[in-house]
KELUM-251308 format. One record per residue (C-alpha): residue number from 1; chain; y, x, z. Coordinates in pm, 1 decimal, decimal comma, padded with zeros to 6 digits. Layout:
NUM:A:Y:X:Z
...
***
This chain:
1:A:00438,1:-02202,3:-00854,6
2:A:00499,1:-01863,9:-00690,2
3:A:00363,4:-01674,2:-00988,6
4:A:00619,1:-01828,4:-01227,5
5:A:00898,5:-01763,0:-00975,6
6:A:00773,2:-01405,0:-00957,0
7:A:00824,7:-01370,8:-01334,6
8:A:01163,2:-01544,7:-01331,8
9:A:01281,4:-01306,4:-01063,7
10:A:01232,5:-01010,6:-01298,3
11:A:01369,5:-01164,7:-01620,0
12:A:01491,5:-01519,8:-01672,5
13:A:01564,0:-01468,9:-02040,2
14:A:01228,5:-01319,9:-02140,4
15:A:01035,6:-01579,5:-01942,3
16:A:01228,4:-01866,9:-02104,3
17:A:01182,4:-01717,9:-02453,1
18:A:00808,3:-01679,2:-02394,2
19:A:00773,9:-02035,1:-02269,0
20:A:00975,3:-02169,4:-02564,1
21:A:00753,6:-01974,7:-02804,2
22:A:00449,0:-02119,7:-02630,7
23:A:00590,8:-02470,4:-02665,3
24:A:00653,8:-02409,7:-03035,7
25:A:00292,5:-02297,0:-03068,3
26:A:00176,8:-02613,8:-02896,2
27:A:00396,9:-02828,7:-03121,4
28:A:00250,9:-02650,1:-03424,4
29:A:-00099,7:-02732,4:-03300,8
30:A:-00000,2:-03095,8:-03256,3
31:A:00153,2:-03093,7:-03603,0
32:A:-00179,0:-02977,9:-03744,5
33:A:-00350,0:-03276,2:-03578,7
34:A:-00091,6:-03514,9:-03719,5
35:A:-00120,8:-03359,8:-04066,4
36:A:-00498,6:-03384,5:-04072,0
37:A:-00491,0:-03739,5:-03935,2
38:A:-00233,0:-03838,3:-04202,4
39:A:-00455,5:-03689,7:-04472,5
40:A:-00757,7:-03881,4:-04343,2
41:A:-00560,7:-04207,1:-04331,2
42:A:-00378,6:-04121,4:-04660,2
43:A:-00039,9:-04234,8:-04524,3
44:A:00160,0:-03946,2:-04677,7
45:A:00186,7:-03759,5:-05008,0
46:A:-00096,3:-03508,8:-05047,4
47:A:00141,1:-03234,8:-05174,1
48:A:00373,0:-03272,4:-04874,7
49:A:00077,7:-03261,5:-04635,2
50:A:-00056,6:-02942,8:-04796,9
51:A:00280,9:-02767,0:-04762,3
52:A:00314,3:-02889,8:-04402,6
53:A:-00035,2:-02772,0:-04322,5
54:A:00031,4:-02427,1:-04474,9
55:A:00361,9:-02387,8:-04286,4
56:A:00205,4:-02489,0:-03957,4
57:A:-00082,3:-02244,8:-04012,9
58:A:00177,8:-01966,6:-04030,3
59:A:00396,7:-02094,1:-03747,6
60:A:00108,5:-02143,5:-03501,9
61:A:-00023,3:-01783,0:-03481,7
62:A:00323,0:-01625,2:-03506,1
63:A:00467,4:-01830,9:-03220,0
64:A:00153,6:-01786,3:-03010,5
65:A:00156,0:-01408,5:-03063,8
66:A:00527,2:-01388,7:-02976,5
67:A:00476,8:-01593,6:-02658,3
68:A:00177,5:-01393,2:-02538,9
69:A:00335,2:-01058,1:-02628,8
70:A:00653,3:-01140,0:-02437,5
71:A:00468,3:-01260,5:-02127,6
72:A:00217,7:-00975,5:-02127,5
73:A:00497,1:-00718,7:-02154,7
74:A:00706,0:-00895,8:-01892,0
75:A:00409,8:-00927,0:-01659,1
76:A:00317,8:-00560,8:-01686,4
77:A:00681,1:-00453,7:-01635,2
78:A:00703,3:-00678,1:-01330,1
79:A:00381,9:-00536,2:-01187,6
80:A:00498,0:-00179,7:-01245,4
81:A:00816,1:-00255,9:-01054,2
82:A:00614,3:-00436,4:-00784,4
83:A:00388,8:-00134,6:-00727,0
84:A:00684,8:00103,3:-00714,7
85:A:00881,4:-00130,1:-00489,0
86:A:00590,9:-00163,0:-00244,1
87:A:00542,6:00214,7:-00245,0
88:A:00914,7:00269,6:-00180,4
89:A:00910,4:00013,9:00100,3
90:A:00604,8:00172,3:00261,8
91:A:00773,5:00513,5:00260,1
92:A:01098,7:00367,5:00393,7
93:A:00942,0:00190,4:00691,8
94:A:00933,8:00372,8:01026,3
95:A:00596,7:00535,0:01085,2
96:A:00526,8:00344,3:01404,3
97:A:00570,2:00012,6:01223,2
98:A:00320,2:00119,6:00957,7
99:A:00074,5:00218,7:01230,3
100:A:00109,8:-00128,9:01382,9
101:A:00063,4:-00302,5:01045,9
102:A:-00247,5:-00098,6:00974,8
103:A:-00340,3:00096,7:00665,5
104:A:-00601,0:-00166,6:00574,4
105:A:-00330,1:-00428,3:00511,6
106:A:-00136,1:-00191,9:00287,8
107:A:-00449,5:-00095,2:00095,9
108:A:-00549,8:-00460,0:00055,3
109:A:-00209,7:-00538,9:-00095,1
110:A:-00209,6:-00239,6:-00330,6
111:A:-00574,8:-00248,4:-00438,2
112:A:-00661,1:-00620,6:-00423,0
113:A:-00347,7:-00836,0:-00436,9
114:A:-00175,8:-00643,6:-00715,7
115:A:-00482,0:-00649,2:-00949,5
116:A:-00526,9:-01022,8:-00880,2
117:A:-00165,1:-01083,3:-00980,4
118:A:-00215,9:-00862,2:-01287,4
119:A:-00515,2:-01064,2:-01406,2
120:A:-00337,3:-01393,0:-01345,7
121:A:-00029,0:-01283,8:-01538,8
122:A:-00251,0:-01218,6:-01840,5
123:A:-00357,4:-01584,8:-01823,0
124:A:-00006,0:-01729,8:-01821,2
125:A:00042,3:-01704,4:-02200,1
126:A:-00288,1:-01885,6:-02258,2
127:A:-00192,2:-02155,8:-02008,1
128:A:00151,9:-02199,0:-02168,2
129:A:00002,3:-02241,6:-02516,0
130:A:-00265,6:-02486,8:-02400,8
131:A:-00017,2:-02679,6:-02189,8
132:A:00213,1:-02705,1:-02491,5
133:A:-00080,7:-02836,2:-02697,8
134:A:-00150,1:-03102,7:-02436,1
135:A:00215,5:-03209,7:-02413,3
136:A:00259,5:-03211,9:-02792,8
137:A:-00057,0:-03416,2:-02835,5
138:A:00061,2:-03670,1:-02580,1
139:A:00393,6:-03699,6:-02763,8
140:A:00206,7:-03761,5:-03089,3
141:A:-00010,5:-04019,7:-02911,7
142:A:00307,3:-04194,6:-02794,6
143:A:00427,9:-04210,4:-03156,5
144:A:00101,1:-04375,8:-03251,3
145:A:00104,1:-04622,8:-02960,1
146:A:00326,9:-04603,4:-02655,4
147:A:00120,9:-04863,0:-02455,8
148:A:-00185,3:-04644,0:-02501,4
149:A:00018,7:-04342,1:-02388,2
150:A:00138,5:-04527,2:-02076,6
151:A:-00216,2:-04627,7:-01989,0
152:A:-00331,5:-04270,8:-02041,4
153:A:-00047,3:-04134,2:-01825,3
154:A:-00149,1:-04369,4:-01541,5
155:A:-00506,7:-04244,4:-01562,6
156:A:-00385,6:-03883,3:-01581,7
157:A:-00162,7:-03933,7:-01276,9
158:A:-00465,3:-04058,4:-01085,2
159:A:-00668,1:-03760,1:-01207,1
160:A:-00393,9:-03508,7:-01122,3
161:A:-00351,2:-03656,1:-00772,7
162:A:-00720,0:-03634,1:-00691,4
163:A:-00735,0:-03287,2:-00846,7
164:A:-00444,0:-03167,9:-00633,1
165:A:-00606,6:-03300,5:-00316,5
166:A:-00913,5:-03093,1:-00396,8
167:A:-00692,6:-02797,0:-00493,5
168:A:-00510,6:-02798,1:-00160,1
169:A:-00841,3:-02768,5:00025,3
170:A:-00958,4:-02493,5:-00207,5
171:A:-00633,2:-02298,9:-00158,0
172:A:-00679,7:-02313,9:00221,3
173:A:-01018,5:-02150,0:00178,6
174:A:-00859,7:-01892,2:-00053,2
175:A:-00607,7:-01803,7:00218,4
176:A:-00885,8:-01765,8:00473,3
177:A:-01078,6:-01547,8:00228,3
178:A:-00770,6:-01330,2:00189,3
179:A:-00752,7:-01280,3:00566,8
180:A:-01119,6:-01184,3:00562,9
181:A:-01032,8:-00931,9:00291,6
182:A:-00797,1:-00757,2:00537,3
183:A:-01081,3:-00732,5:00787,9
184:A:-01318,5:-00604,1:00518,3
185:A:-01078,7:-00325,6:00424,3
186:A:-01057,6:-00227,8:00791,2
187:A:-01437,8:-00208,6:00808,9
188:A:-01456,5:-00015,6:00480,2
189:A:-01220,9:00243,0:00627,0
190:A:-01443,5:00266,1:00932,5
191:A:-01740,2:00311,9:00699,3
192:A:-01583,3:00599,3:00503,5
193:A:-01409,3:00767,4:00798,4
194:A:-01706,7:00729,6:01032,8
195:A:-01992,3:00812,5:00795,3
196:A:-02103,1:01116,6:00995,3
197:A:-02103,4:00928,1:01326,0
198:A:-02295,0:00635,4:01174,3
199:A:-02556,9:00866,5:01024,1
200:A:-02614,2:01034,7:01360,6
201:A:-02654,4:00713,6:01564,2
202:A:-02915,0:00471,2:01427,9
203:A:-02836,7:00181,2:01662,3
204:A:-02461,7:00212,5:01598,4
205:A:-02531,6:00214,2:01223,9
206:A:-02754,7:-00093,8:01247,1
207:A:-02502,8:-00289,9:01453,2
208:A:-02217,4:-00189,4:01224,6
209:A:-02402,2:-00295,2:00909,6
210:A:-02577,9:-00606,7:01039,3
211:A:-02309,8:-00746,1:01267,7
212:A:-01965,2:-00602,3:01208,0
213:A:-01959,9:-00546,6:00831,1
214:A:-02209,5:-00816,0:00731,3
215:A:-02045,5:-01085,5:00944,4
216:A:-01706,9:-01029,8:00780,3
217:A:-01858,2:-00995,7:00431,6
218:A:-02057,4:-01318,3:00476,9
219:A:-01744,9:-01498,6:00595,5
220:A:-01554,8:-01370,7:00290,7
221:A:-01837,6:-01483,0:00061,6
222:A:-01867,5:-01830,7:00216,3
223:A:-01494,5:-01895,9:00196,6
224:A:-01487,2:-01787,5:-00169,3
225:A:-01800,1:-01989,7:-00255,2
226:A:-01655,9:-02299,2:-00086,7
227:A:-01323,8:-02269,3:-00265,9
228:A:-01490,6:-02210,7:-00605,3
229:A:-01727,3:-02504,8:-00545,9
230:A:-01430,1:-02732,5:-00483,3
231:A:-01257,8:-02600,2:-00796,6
232:A:-01572,2:-02658,7:-01003,9
233:A:-01615,6:-03011,9:-00870,2
234:A:-01249,4:-03092,8:-00940,2
235:A:-01276,3:-02948,6:-01292,8
236:A:-01593,0:-03148,9:-01365,4
237:A:-01424,1:-03463,5:-01235,4
238:A:-01125,5:-03406,0:-01465,7
239:A:-01350,7:-03353,5:-01767,1
240:A:-01547,4:-03670,3:-01687,1
241:A:-01224,5:-03864,4:-01652,4
242:A:-01118,0:-03754,5:-02001,5
243:A:-01438,1:-03888,6:-02158,3
244:A:-01409,4:-04209,7:-01956,6
245:A:-01065,6:-04262,5:-02110,8
246:A:-01203,2:-04192,3:-02460,8
247:A:-01484,4:-04441,1:-02396,6
248:A:-01239,7:-04709,4:-02284,8
249:A:-01030,9:-04657,0:-02600,1
250:A:-01332,4:-04668,1:-02830,4
251:A:-01512,1:-04962,6:-02666,3
252:A:-01256,1:-05162,4:-02467,8
253:A:-00937,6:-05135,2:-02675,4
254:A:-01075,9:-05300,2:-02995,3
255:A:-01214,3:-05585,8:-02781,3
256:A:-00868,6:-05659,1:-02637,2
257:A:-00673,0:-05674,1:-02961,0
258:A:-00705,0:-05592,6:-03329,1
259:A:-00630,8:-05226,0:-03405,9
260:A:-00625,0:-05042,9:-03735,1
261:A:-00902,5:-04789,8:-03784,9
262:A:-00673,2:-04496,2:-03864,1
263:A:-00482,5:-04557,0:-03539,9
264:A:-00801,2:-04582,0:-03337,8
265:A:-00936,0:-04265,3:-03497,2
266:A:-00600,8:-04096,3:-03429,4
267:A:-00626,3:-04181,8:-03057,0
268:A:-00979,0:-04047,9:-03035,1
269:A:-00890,7:-03741,0:-03242,9
270:A:-00596,9:-03654,6:-03014,5
271:A:-00794,2:-03707,1:-02693,6
272:A:-01086,2:-03498,8:-02817,1
273:A:-00842,3:-03229,3:-02925,9
274:A:-00675,1:-03200,9:-02583,2
275:A:-01007,8:-03197,7:-02398,8
276:A:-01049,9:-02826,2:-02478,8
277:A:-00700,7:-02716,2:-02365,8
278:A:-00728,9:-02925,8:-02048,3
279:A:-01061,9:-02762,8:-01967,1
280:A:-00912,6:-02416,4:-02027,7
281:A:-00622,6:-02492,9:-01792,7
282:A:-00851,3:-02629,3:-01518,9
283:A:-01088,2:-02332,6:-01548,1
284:A:-00795,5:-02096,3:-01495,7
285:A:-00665,7:-02275,1:-01186,9
286:A:-00887,0:-02083,8:-00938,2
287:A:-00748,8:-01749,9:-01058,1
288:A:-00393,9:-01884,0:-01059,1
289:A:-00433,2:-02019,2:-00706,3
290:A:-00575,0:-01691,7:-00583,6
291:A:-00283,3:-01513,1:-00750,2
292:A:-00039,4:-01745,4:-00571,5
293:A:-00201,1:-01649,7:-00240,9
294:A:-00176,4:-01281,0:-00340,6
295:A:00192,3:-01317,9:-00434,7
296:A:00255,1:-01482,0:-00098,2
297:A:00080,9:-01194,9:00081,4
298:A:00273,0:-00931,7:-00114,0
299:A:00603,9:-01110,9:-00053,1
300:A:00519,9:-01147,0:00315,6
301:A:00437,1:-00777,5:00337,9
302:A:00753,1:-00690,3:00143,3
303:A:00969,9:-00897,5:00377,5
304:A:00796,5:-00739,3:00676,2
305:A:00859,1:-00393,7:00535,3
306:A:01219,0:-00479,3:00438,7
307:A:01283,9:-00596,1:00793,1
308:A:01204,6:-00251,0:00925,6
309:A:01316,8:-00027,2:00639,7
310:A:01542,8:00269,9:00695,8
311:A:01898,4:00236,5:00574,2
312:A:01873,5:00501,5:00304,9
313:A:01933,6:00860,8:00212,3
314:A:02310,3:00870,6:00186,1
315:A:02358,4:01163,3:00424,2
316:A:02060,8:01370,9:00312,7
317:A:02259,8:01647,3:00146,9
318:A:02515,7:01681,6:00426,2
319:A:02254,6:01748,2:00692,6
320:A:02012,7:01951,3:00481,6
321:A:02283,8:02192,7:00378,3
322:A:02400,9:02267,1:00731,2
323:A:02333,5:02580,2:00934,3
324:A:02250,7:02409,3:01258,7
325:A:02320,5:02544,1:01606,3
326:A:02176,1:02295,2:01852,7
327:A:01943,6:01994,7:01856,5
328:A:01974,8:01777,1:02166,8
329:A:01748,6:01496,4:02290,2
330:A:01937,4:01277,1:02534,1
331:A:01756,0:01014,1:02740,6
332:A:01512,7:00930,3:02460,3
333:A:01228,4:00687,9:02536,3
334:A:00952,0:00542,0:02322,7
335:A:00716,7:00261,0:02410,8
336:A:00391,9:00147,6:02253,4
337:A:00075,4:-00031,1:02358,4
338:A:-00240,3:00163,3:02418,8
339:A:-00526,6:00004,4:02228,9
340:A:-00798,1:-00136,8:02454,8
341:A:-00604,9:-00076,0:02776,7
342:A:-00380,5:-00381,8:02772,7
343:A:-00078,9:-00181,6:02884,5
344:A:00213,9:00009,2:02739,8
345:A:00258,9:00384,1:02732,5
346:A:00615,5:00501,1:02781,1
347:A:00736,1:00844,2:02682,9
348:A:01053,6:00952,9:02854,3
349:A:01330,3:00946,9:02925,8
350:A:01327,3:01288,9:02757,4
351:A:01611,2:01537,0:02784,3
352:A:01589,3:01873,2:02612,4
353:A:01771,1:02103,8:02372,4
354:A:01645,9:02330,7:02093,2
355:A:01820,1:02626,6:01930,1
356:A:01762,9:02840,1:01618,8
357:A:01511,5:03124,9:01653,3
358:A:01317,5:02976,6:01944,9
359:A:00936,4:02979,5:01965,7
360:A:00851,0:02679,8:02184,5
361:A:00507,1:02565,0:02299,2
362:A:00457,1:02197,2:02386,8
363:A:00158,8:02164,1:02617,8
364:A:-00008,3:01901,5:02832,3
365:A:-00328,4:01704,0:02863,0
366:A:-00460,4:01464,2:02603,3
367:A:-00253,2:01146,6:02601,2
368:A:00039,7:01310,5:02776,8
369:A:00271,7:01233,2:02484,0
370:A:00292,4:01565,9:02298,9
371:A:00244,6:01426,7:01947,5
372:A:00466,1:01126,7:02023,7
373:A:00743,5:01360,9:02135,1
374:A:00694,9:01565,4:01817,7
375:A:00724,1:01256,0:01597,1
376:A:01042,5:01156,8:01781,1
377:A:01187,0:01504,7:01735,6
378:A:01127,0:01508,6:01359,7
379:A:01256,0:01153,7:01307,5
380:A:00929,9:00974,5:01226,3
381:A:00943,4:00762,1:01541,9
382:A:01268,2:00588,6:01634,4
383:A:01399,0:00615,7:01991,1
384:A:01406,2:00284,5:02175,5
385:A:01669,4:00423,8:02407,6
386:A:01877,2:00737,5:02409,3
387:A:01967,3:00943,8:02107,2
388:A:01905,0:01267,2:01918,5
389:A:02206,2:01479,5:01824,8
390:A:02228,5:01764,1:01575,1
391:A:02533,2:01980,5:01647,8
392:A:02685,5:01685,2:01829,4
393:A:02626,3:01437,6:01543,7
394:A:02406,7:01141,3:01638,4
395:A:02100,5:01077,6:01420,4
396:A:02114,7:00717,9:01293,9
397:A:01957,8:00507,7:01018,5
398:A:02223,1:00635,7:00780,5
399:A:02135,2:01004,4:00815,0
400:A:01781,4:01005,4:00952,7
401:A:01616,1:01083,6:00619,9
402:A:01847,5:01380,6:00573,6
403:A:01769,8:01494,9:00927,9
404:A:01396,0:01492,1:00851,2
405:A:01452,5:01742,4:00570,8
406:A:01514,5:02011,1:00834,0
407:A:01145,8:02012,2:00931,6
408:A:00828,8:02158,2:00783,5
409:A:00525,3:02015,5:00962,6
410:A:00148,9:02047,3:00966,0
411:A:00007,9:01748,2:01154,0
412:A:-00332,0:01746,5:01321,9
413:A:-00427,9:01466,2:01078,5
414:A:-00248,1:01630,4:00786,8
415:A:-00280,8:01529,9:00421,0
416:A:-00310,5:01804,3:00162,2
417:A:-00165,5:01733,4:-00183,0
418:A:-00327,4:01907,1:-00478,8
419:A:00005,0:02032,2:-00612,3
420:A:00322,1:02169,5:-00455,2
421:A:00509,6:01843,6:-00500,9
422:A:00887,2:01863,1:-00472,3
423:A:00901,4:02241,1:-00420,7
424:A:01118,1:02371,4:-00702,1
425:A:01184,1:02743,7:-00698,9
426:A:01151,4:03037,9:-00934,1
427:A:00831,0:03242,0:-00923,3
428:A:00656,6:02980,4:-00711,5
429:A:00310,3:03086,7:-00832,1
430:A:00371,4:03450,6:-00737,5
431:A:00516,1:03355,1:-00397,3
432:A:00219,0:03126,0:-00335,4
433:A:-00020,0:03408,6:-00425,1
434:A:00145,9:03636,1:-00168,3
435:A:00096,6:03377,9:00104,6
436:A:-00261,3:03307,8:-00009,2
437:A:-00335,3:03677,0:00044,2
438:A:-00186,9:03658,7:00394,1
439:A:-00386,5:03343,4:00469,7
440:A:-00709,2:03505,7:00342,0
441:A:-00759,4:03238,3:00075,2
442:A:-00682,5:03424,5:-00246,9
443:A:-01053,9:03465,1:-00320,5
444:A:-01099,8:03086,9:-00321,6
445:A:-00773,3:02931,1:-00438,6
446:A:-00512,5:03010,9:-00701,8
447:A:-00181,9:02836,3:-00770,1
448:A:-00117,5:02781,8:-01140,1
449:A:00199,1:02601,8:-01252,8
450:A:00250,3:02472,2:-00900,5
451:A:-00102,5:02324,8:-00876,2
452:A:-00388,3:02446,9:-00660,3
453:A:-00708,0:02519,9:-00847,0
454:A:-00911,6:02354,4:-00569,1
455:A:-00873,3:02189,1:-00230,4
456:A:-01248,1:02151,0:-00171,4
457:A:-01256,4:02382,8:00128,3
458:A:-01347,2:02370,0:00495,2
459:A:-01111,1:02182,8:00725,8
460:A:-00972,5:02506,0:00869,7
461:A:-00908,1:02650,6:00525,0
462:A:-00739,0:02329,9:00413,8
463:A:-00509,2:02367,2:00713,6
464:A:-00417,8:02712,2:00588,0
465:A:-00323,6:02559,8:00252,0
466:A:-00105,6:02310,7:00439,4
467:A:00054,7:02607,7:00613,6
468:A:00114,2:02762,6:00270,5
469:A:00311,0:02451,0:00171,5
470:A:00534,8:02478,7:00478,7
471:A:00604,6:02845,2:00404,7
472:A:00714,5:02762,1:00050,6
473:A:00936,6:02478,4:00177,9
474:A:01128,6:02738,6:00382,7
475:A:01302,0:02494,4:00615,5
476:A:01486,8:02573,1:00939,3
477:A:01241,7:02414,8:01187,0
478:A:00860,8:02435,3:01186,4
479:A:00622,7:02214,3:01381,3
480:A:00249,6:02282,7:01412,8
481:A:00036,9:02016,1:01582,1
482:A:-00284,4:02178,5:01706,8
483:A:-00285,7:02390,6:01389,7
484:A:-00513,0:02663,1:01529,4
485:A:-00772,5:02422,8:01668,0
486:A:-00988,0:02451,0:01353,7
487:A:-00946,8:02825,3:01296,0
488:A:-01192,8:03099,3:01380,7
489:A:-01095,2:03340,6:01662,4
490:A:-00988,1:03612,2:01421,6
491:A:-00745,1:03394,3:01232,8
492:A:-00616,4:03240,0:01554,5
493:A:-00491,4:03584,6:01647,5
494:A:-00331,3:03622,5:01305,5
495:A:-00156,1:03291,1:01359,6
496:A:-00030,3:03357,2:01712,8
497:A:00039,8:03729,9:01690,5
498:A:00165,0:03763,7:01332,4
499:A:00263,5:03439,7:01162,0
500:A:00453,1:03276,3:01447,4
501:A:00652,3:03591,4:01541,8
502:A:00739,7:03645,8:01173,8
503:A:00882,2:03293,8:01144,9
504:A:01081,0:03349,5:01464,1
505:A:01210,7:03681,8:01328,0
506:A:01344,0:03496,1:01023,7
507:A:01553,9:03278,4:01254,0
508:A:01324,8:02976,2:01228,8
509:A:01273,7:02744,5:01521,7
510:A:00899,2:02701,5:01574,5
511:A:00745,1:02422,4:01781,8
512:A:00373,5:02456,6:01854,2
513:A:00158,7:02188,3:02015,8
514:A:-00132,2:02382,6:02156,0
515:A:-00415,9:02390,2:02407,0
516:A:-00478,9:02761,8:02344,9
517:A:-00378,3:02883,8:02691,2
518:A:-00489,4:03236,3:02596,0
519:A:-00180,8:03264,2:02373,4
520:A:00083,5:03094,8:02590,1
521:A:00246,1:03430,3:02659,1
522:A:00368,3:03469,8:02298,5
523:A:00622,5:03189,5:02326,3
524:A:00983,5:03205,4:02442,7
525:A:00965,2:02875,6:02619,0
526:A:00707,4:02623,7:02731,6
527:A:00750,7:02248,9:02771,2
528:A:00477,8:02071,9:02966,2
529:A:00431,4:01695,9:02941,9
530:A:00247,1:01486,7:03195,8
531:A:00200,5:01109,8:03145,7
532:A:00500,8:01082,7:02918,4
533:A:00734,5:01288,8:03137,1
534:A:00850,4:01650,2:03109,8
535:A:00692,3:01821,2:03408,6
536:A:00880,5:02142,0:03340,5
537:A:01076,9:02310,0:03061,1
538:A:01114,1:02683,7:03129,9
539:A:01249,5:02981,9:02940,6
540:A:01092,8:03316,3:03022,5
541:A:01142,3:03556,7:02729,1
542:A:01342,3:03797,2:02946,1
543:A:01060,4:03821,3:03200,4
544:A:00785,1:03922,0:02956,7
545:A:00630,5:04264,2:02981,9
546:A:00376,2:04442,4:02768,2
547:A:00035,4:04570,5:02883,0
548:A:-00179,7:04835,8:02708,9
549:A:-00338,2:04754,5:02379,7
550:A:-00642,8:04528,5:02413,5
551:A:-00984,3:04571,3:02257,1
552:A:-00884,7:04364,8:01957,8
553:A:-00603,6:04602,2:01871,8
554:A:-00312,1:04373,5:01975,6
555:A:-00069,2:04439,5:02256,3
556:A:-00103,1:04178,1:02527,2
557:A:00205,9:04036,0:02694,0
558:A:00175,1:03945,9:03057,3
559:A:00256,0:03580,8:03113,8
560:A:00586,8:03511,4:03279,4
561:A:00586,3:03289,4:03592,1
562:A:00615,2:02957,9:03409,8
563:A:00363,7:03064,9:03146,2
564:A:00122,9:03187,5:03414,4
565:A:00158,8:02857,1:03593,4
566:A:00064,9:02666,4:03276,5
567:A:-00228,4:02901,6:03221,8
568:A:-00358,2:02858,4:03577,9
569:A:-00320,5:02479,2:03563,3
570:A:-00500,1:02465,6:03230,7
571:A:-00791,0:02670,4:03363,9
572:A:-00811,5:02470,7:03686,7
573:A:-00771,9:02122,5:03541,0
574:A:-00972,7:02172,2:03226,1
575:A:-01316,2:02314,0:03314,5
576:A:-01506,6:02418,1:03003,5
577:A:-01835,8:02224,6:02954,8
578:A:-02129,7:02376,3:02774,0
579:A:-02102,2:02275,7:02408,1
580:A:-02209,5:02368,8:02058,8
581:A:-01907,5:02496,7:01870,0
582:A:-01916,2:02549,6:01494,0
583:A:-01654,7:02765,7:01329,8
584:A:-01452,6:02593,3:01058,5
585:A:-01486,1:02895,3:00831,0
***
């Protein structure tokens, strides 16, 4: 059974000790039966039986407690390690692989499979004790009459075989239910992420609830009901078989040959005694089978993640501590399928170089590959061909994690943590307060002991808090993916005219993915992508000139030739439709 192997993998010794303690508990239970049966048949000294009974009454609870305590502790330790291991594997796997696997599969493993395994592990001590009671009782029955034991074992073998046939069918339905669970988690994500869209479109909402979600939920229910029905039928059949055997012993055995009453009563007493433990074991089989399926899913996911995991963090310090001079992208390509189009999108081959202190805009139409290029540059996507070099050193699996530590990033689909995790510096609260003032958030948010007092803000304001995190990280290279898209016009100007130039003045390299053609002139260099290819990569800082101060109080720089070209193309190719636009703040 996979669940037992799962325990053995974490600690052979503890598992064996727990099982031995469970067996001792079962033997003690059997000893109590034998003692009571001996007293009823008066085959032993009453004083000896009393002392035996008293000793067994002490041994039984102590051994059972020890067995259950060991297995509960082992199970919880194993689950703790399992959760941490899965989390480490998820963070070690290349981002693109996680995107292919789907977040719903990861969530199903962490929120459904792991709790199922947890609940099943709590049942193992009970199963061990009851199984030991059954085995001990059968041994005692063999001491009373080995022919009766042999006959009983034949009947039990028949019962176990038929039970296993039913179990195999039930397990198949459990596996199918588990696949439906993956689909359900995908639909639940659509429900939570698309709540606004579903509320605004009645027909879409009706179809989603009545067809998409309900169809999968009904399938999940039917597969679970079918599997549980088979389990219940198999359990009822096993219980009936036990009473059939008792009936044969009581009615048929005395008719075949003469048998002493105390032996006959001993047989019946033993069989009635093991009926309860057998029923307990059979009732727990559905949960154990479901846990086996869950263990298989977790192991399968773990192997899948292991197969794509990064090599490690051995070179982190060596790269992070460097003062870099050049970052080169040589012939890099990346391929992935476009959902719903039945074809692959290829970015590259890309050739470019970055240097400290540059302010670079990456522009292009939607789907041109801007974000994909950014993820390749920062080491989240792996090149399928070509290589990235930092000061001539190739970025490989051995040093990729260290290379990533050069970047501070705010993604378009960023996640905002409630505390400044991993940022360890003196006076962090005071530094954070300074930046909050600059970001016009000090009236809404405070940082106390490295934790933000609230993150319940508008999307644009949350992006400013993400920007605060990147400032405090103080890394050599900054990347902003459509950061200003959710900002009001006033703060856009703060971002483009103040924040970006200040980072550049500090010697930071700043990469900005942007559609804000109004501000193209502030950059040193512009890289335009078109269908996965670099259309042009021009430097024009030396050609910039300043015009009189504009109405908003900022000096306007006249676009250089390449910048003007991007501006003209953007205005020509991207006509502005009439739309309702709500400010994020």
